[in-house]
N, CA, C and O of each residue as an XYZ file, in Angstrom:
436
protein
N      48.705    114.213    101.850
C      48.663    113.950    103.220
C      50.026    113.984    104.218
O      50.502    112.894    104.534
N      50.521    114.951    104.609
C      51.772    114.857    105.376
C      51.526    114.086    106.872
O      50.463    113.591    107.246
N      52.566    114.116    107.479
C      52.595    113.422    108.883
C      51.744    114.348    109.827
O      50.907    113.863    110.588
N      51.971    115.606    109.756
C      51.135    116.506    110.644
C      49.536    116.426    110.479
O      48.756    116.603    111.415
N      49.188    116.156    109.254
C      47.774    116.073    108.990
C      47.412    114.670    109.380
O      46.325    114.597    109.953
N      48.011    113.612    109.224
C      47.829    112.410    109.929
C      47.462    112.319    111.377
O      46.479    111.735    111.831
N      48.518    113.070    112.142
C      48.663    113.123    113.361
C      47.272    113.959    113.803
O      46.562    113.546    114.720
N      47.041    114.880    113.234
C      45.970    115.724    113.537
C      44.581    115.016    113.551
O      43.673    115.280    114.340
N      44.546    114.020    112.501
C      43.362    113.227    112.306
C      43.374    111.837    113.393
O      42.373    111.221    113.757
N      44.200    111.673    113.620
C      44.433    110.496    115.074
C      44.138    111.146    116.349
O      43.475    110.591    117.225
N      44.634    112.340    116.459
C      44.754    112.978    118.034
C      44.078    114.531    117.425
O      44.759    115.444    116.958
N      42.608    114.528    117.574
C      41.843    115.615    117.111
C      42.090    116.698    118.418
O      42.338    117.894    118.267
N      41.972    116.030    119.672
C      41.930    116.994    121.147
C      43.214    117.429    120.967
O      43.367    118.650    120.999
N      44.420    116.569    120.738
C      45.619    117.282    120.881
C      46.083    118.757    120.550
O      45.999    119.174    119.395
N      46.557    119.520    121.546
C      46.865    120.860    121.050
C      48.642    120.798    120.950
O      49.299    120.442    121.928
N      49.132    121.096    119.964
C      50.340    121.090    119.641
C      51.302    122.390    120.556
O      50.863    123.536    120.655
N      52.257    122.083    120.989
C      52.857    122.895    121.789
C      53.567    124.014    120.644
O      53.107    124.202    119.517
N      54.763    124.688    121.199
C      55.489    125.657    120.205
C      56.115    124.509    119.322
O      56.592    123.446    119.720
N      55.991    125.016    117.913
C      56.503    124.294    116.801
C      57.723    124.748    116.678
O      57.937    125.959    116.729
N      59.038    123.550    116.438
C      60.211    124.069    116.346
C      60.586    124.577    114.903
O      60.141    124.059    113.879
N      61.260    125.410    114.925
C      61.844    125.965    113.345
C      62.757    124.891    112.938
O      63.428    124.264    113.759
N      62.784    124.685    111.734
C      63.777    123.671    111.186
C      65.049    124.515    110.887
O      64.885    125.326    109.976
N      66.495    124.492    111.561
C      67.630    125.406    111.450
C      68.199    124.623    110.372
O      67.914    123.442    110.171
N      69.068    125.359    109.635
C      69.786    124.629    108.586
C      71.084    124.061    109.347
O      71.667    124.695    110.227
N      71.412    122.945    108.951
C      72.635    122.310    109.718
C      73.961    123.469    109.293
O      74.237    123.868    108.162
N      74.669    123.847    110.654
C      75.415    124.611    110.579
C      76.963    123.810    110.523
O      77.333    123.094    111.454
N      77.600    123.993    109.579
C      79.103    123.547    109.586
C      80.034    123.899    110.665
O      80.152    125.095    110.932
N      80.853    122.852    111.460
C      81.893    122.864    112.230
C      83.124    123.583    111.600
O      84.038    124.005    112.308
N      83.117    123.685    110.500
C      84.453    124.227    109.714
C      84.246    125.781    109.676
O      83.118    126.267    109.601
N      85.248    126.445    109.726
C      85.350    127.849    110.079
C      85.620    128.321    108.236
O      86.470    127.913    107.444
N      84.359    129.444    108.038
C      84.445    129.701    106.537
C      85.019    131.264    106.646
O      84.697    132.152    107.435
N      86.032    131.267    105.511
C      86.906    132.625    105.215
C      86.269    133.311    104.357
O      85.340    132.856    103.689
N      86.675    134.412    104.290
C      86.447    135.475    103.224
C      86.991    135.149    101.813
O      86.405    135.181    100.731
N      88.264    134.830    102.113
C      89.142    134.851    100.435
C      88.665    133.226    100.049
O      88.323    132.359    100.853
N      88.755    133.121     98.610
C      88.406    131.987     98.007
C      89.489    130.886     98.265
O      90.676    131.167     98.429
N      88.992    129.618     98.287
C      89.825    128.540     98.231
C      90.285    128.307     96.886
O      89.506    128.476     95.947
N      91.482    127.931     96.698
C      92.027    127.937     95.054
C      91.937    126.359     95.025
O      92.418    125.659     95.916
N      91.189    125.802     93.772
C      90.996    124.621     93.155
C      92.037    124.471     91.985
O      91.938    125.304     91.084
N      92.927    123.610     91.890
C      93.968    123.636     90.535
C      93.746    122.109     90.484
O      93.308    121.317     91.318
N      94.218    121.963     89.165
C      94.572    120.571     88.697
C      96.228    120.503     87.814
O      96.764    121.217     86.966
N      96.622    119.240     88.553
C      97.794    118.852     87.973
C      98.131    117.678     87.365
O      97.159    116.932     87.484
N      99.240    116.994     86.622
C      99.439    115.763     86.554
C     100.795    115.797     87.328
O     101.661    116.669     87.265
N     100.784    114.516     88.161
C     102.162    114.148     88.681
C     102.290    112.654     88.430
O     101.447    111.796     88.692
N     103.523    112.483     87.864
C     103.883    110.919     87.252
C     102.950    110.474     86.311
O     102.746    109.268     86.168
N     102.261    111.470     85.539
C     101.091    111.219     84.478
C      99.863    111.084     85.126
O      98.855    110.934     84.435
N      99.765    111.121     86.658
C      98.335    110.960     87.082
C      97.573    112.249     87.101
O      98.320    113.204     87.312
N      96.488    112.524     86.966
C      95.773    113.732     87.235
C      95.394    113.647     89.231
O      95.024    112.729     89.962
N      95.696    114.951     89.446
C      95.535    115.209     90.661
C      94.528    116.688     90.992
O      94.459    117.517     90.084
N      93.859    116.926     92.164
C      93.309    118.056     92.381
C      93.525    118.429     93.333
O      93.229    117.699     94.279
N      94.180    119.810     93.628
C      94.763    120.455     94.977
C      94.017    121.472     95.494
O      93.851    122.406     94.709
N      93.520    121.583     96.557
C      93.174    122.593     97.205
C      93.987    123.633     98.135
O      94.587    123.166     99.103
N      94.027    124.840     97.919
C      94.951    125.387     98.683
C      94.387    126.872     99.262
O      93.327    127.314     98.819
N      94.901    127.365     99.936
C      94.388    128.957    100.547
C      93.464    129.093    101.331
O      92.603    129.950    101.131
N      93.435    128.190    102.511
C      92.364    128.096    103.532
C      93.250    128.752    104.681
O      94.466    128.584    104.581
N      92.817    129.402    105.643
C      93.461    130.373    106.334
C      92.900    129.752    108.207
O      93.327    130.191    109.275
N      92.254    129.070    108.073
C      91.617    128.400    109.306
C      92.783    127.240    109.912
O      93.895    126.985    109.450
N      92.172    126.721    110.972
C      92.883    125.930    111.592
C      93.173    124.494    111.081
O      92.193    123.796    110.821
N      94.428    123.976    110.907
C      94.675    122.600    110.424
C      93.593    121.762    110.549
O      92.993    121.300    109.578
N      93.285    121.519    111.822
C      92.391    120.284    112.303
C      90.900    120.673    111.036
O      90.489    119.781    110.294
N      90.373    121.908    111.020
C      89.306    121.894    110.253
C      89.422    121.521    108.805
O      88.542    120.958    108.154
N      90.793    121.955    108.299
C      91.080    121.740    107.090
C      91.331    120.061    106.616
O      91.230    119.587    105.485
N      91.620    119.500    107.653
C      91.967    118.074    107.544
C      90.355    117.428    107.630
O      90.079    116.463    106.916
N      89.411    117.970    108.468
C      88.015    117.608    108.317
C      87.265    117.513    107.240
O      86.400    116.700    106.912
N      87.929    118.923    106.471
C      87.290    118.903    105.262
C      87.955    118.069    104.368
O      87.334    117.877    103.322
N      88.951    117.559    104.462
C      89.930    116.748    103.493
C      89.127    115.331    103.664
O      88.796    114.587    102.741
N      88.928    115.162    104.840
C      88.296    113.686    104.936
C      86.709    113.539    104.556
O      86.263    112.460    104.167
N      86.010    114.537    104.679
C      84.676    114.594    104.099
C      84.770    114.697    102.713
O      84.006    113.923    102.136
N      85.529    115.472    101.909
C      85.721    115.316    100.463
C      85.979    114.273    100.232
O      85.306    113.839     99.297
N      87.021    113.231    100.848
C      87.463    111.938    100.204
C      86.490    110.754    100.355
O      86.448    109.707     99.709
N      85.658    111.216    101.447
C      84.286    110.078    101.861
C      83.086    110.116    100.639
O      82.440    109.177    100.172
N      83.044    111.628    100.295
C      81.797    112.076     99.421
C      82.271    111.549     98.148
O      81.432    110.935     97.489
N      83.442    111.661     97.669
C      83.787    111.431     96.146
C      84.343    109.969     95.989
O      84.614    109.542     94.867
N      84.548    109.044     97.352
C      84.734    107.897     97.317
C      86.352    107.747     96.489
O      86.549    106.917     95.602
N      87.333    108.652     96.952
C      88.506    108.626     96.423
C      89.741    108.716     97.344
O      89.520    108.736     98.555
N      90.931    108.769     96.938
C      92.133    108.447     97.860
C      92.531    110.185     98.117
O      91.838    111.029     97.549
N      93.407    110.502     98.793
C      93.892    111.875     98.946
C      94.812    112.055    100.253
O      94.983    111.228    101.148
N      95.341    113.299    100.142
C      96.017    113.529    101.724
C      95.980    115.022    101.884
O      95.519    115.879    101.130
N      96.595    115.130    103.083
C      96.639    116.669    103.743
C      98.032    116.745    103.983
O      98.576    116.289    104.989
N      98.795    117.515    102.748
C     100.078    118.043    103.015
C     100.397    119.383    102.798
O      99.901    120.048    101.888
N     101.321    119.856    103.715
C     102.095    121.107    103.445
C     100.697    122.192    103.164
O     100.653    122.836    102.116
N      99.731    122.293    104.076
C      98.429    123.458    104.184
C      97.704    123.268    102.643
O      97.284    124.276    102.076
N      97.610    122.257    102.156
C      96.956    121.629    100.987
C      96.509    120.289    100.829
O      97.114    119.229    100.986
N      95.061    120.585    100.408
C      94.464    119.076     99.962
C      94.766    118.402     98.564
O      94.425    118.911     97.496
N      95.339    117.388     98.666
C      95.487    116.638     97.534
C      94.618    115.418     97.298
O      94.545    114.492     98.106
N      93.865    115.475     95.971
C      92.764    114.637     95.879
C      93.053    113.826     94.675
O      93.105    114.529     93.665
N      93.275    112.453     94.449
C      93.488    111.805     93.484
C      92.590    111.612     92.412
O      91.658    110.840     92.637
N      92.669    112.228     91.105
C      91.730    112.402     90.033
C      91.525    113.827     89.691
O      92.006    114.743     90.358
N      90.638    114.028     88.400
C      90.087    115.351     88.288
C      88.684    115.537     88.787
O      87.671    115.140     88.212
N      88.742    116.189     89.926
C      87.303    116.142     90.647
C      86.993    117.663     90.778
O      86.105    118.059     91.533
N      87.772    118.526     89.999
C      87.457    120.036     90.352
C      85.926    120.536     90.616
O      85.570    121.226     91.572
N      85.050    120.014     89.504
C      83.613    120.323     89.700
C      83.003    119.946     90.710
O      82.373    120.707     91.445
N      83.113    118.735     90.868
C      82.552    118.018     92.431
C      82.872    118.630     93.422
O      82.015    118.776     94.293
N      84.137    119.158     93.608
C      84.752    119.562     94.615
C      84.174    121.240     94.848
O      84.001    121.786     95.938
N      84.019    121.650     93.912
C      83.656    122.961     93.704
C      81.906    123.352     94.328
O      81.488    124.312     94.976
N      81.316    122.306     93.860
C      80.114    122.316     94.106
C      79.494    121.903     95.599
O      78.375    122.132     96.058
N      80.516    121.283     96.126
C      80.565    120.524     97.274
C      80.917    121.956     98.524
O      80.324    122.367     99.521
N      82.054    122.317     97.874
C      82.193    123.673     98.708
C      81.366    124.655     99.160
O      81.125    125.203    100.236
N      80.885    124.742     97.667
C      79.868    125.848     97.583
C      78.540    125.724     98.536
O      78.001    126.603     99.208
N      78.175    124.280     98.367
C      76.970    124.162     99.391
C      77.417    124.316    100.606
O      76.537    124.604    101.418
N      78.559    124.219    101.047
C      79.256    124.545    102.735
C      79.112    125.881    102.762
O      78.910    126.268    103.913
N      79.136    126.849    101.866
C      79.454    128.141    102.113
C      80.850    128.806    101.794
O      81.195    129.880    102.287
N      81.537    128.143    101.016
C      83.097    128.658    100.705
C      82.973    129.215     99.583
O      82.150    128.933     98.713
N      83.854    130.095     99.559
C      84.078    130.678     98.034
C      85.326    129.887     97.487
O      86.318    129.599     98.155
N      85.092    129.556     96.037
C      85.965    128.867     95.542
C      86.650    129.359     94.461
O      85.751    129.817     93.755
N      87.795    129.563     93.847
C      88.371    129.958     92.672
C      89.137    128.782     91.993
O      90.062    128.137     92.488
N      88.522    128.614     90.652
C      89.378    127.558     89.907
C      90.402    128.196     89.100
O      90.233    129.279     88.540
N      91.462    127.510     89.050
C      92.763    127.887     88.506
C      93.121    126.720     87.754
O      93.219    125.565     88.170
N      93.345    127.262     86.329
C      94.209    126.320     85.082
C      93.224    125.409     84.642
O      92.537    124.642     85.316
N      93.245    125.600     83.381
C      92.299    125.035     82.837
C      90.837    124.932     82.738
O      90.325    124.126     81.962
């Protein structure tokens, strides 16, 4: 028994007004047609994941970087129109970006 049924049992005389449709939450970040390139490198012996190829505003890409770092609980930065995430998180990053609606291309390995 869901909440709607429970409410109908509690208030049988109540006639609900127009039911609102549940909308999918829209992202504030601009989605592009070209894929974002997700690649793996090692710098000073430590693995990093680099995201490049975003053609929108820098502000949107910085917001995306912040959100990725928070979801993955890792460090990273935004430099030279690319997001640098500490560690090899290509699979997780690609799944997060695909959920948001981005096209992602895996490069290297």
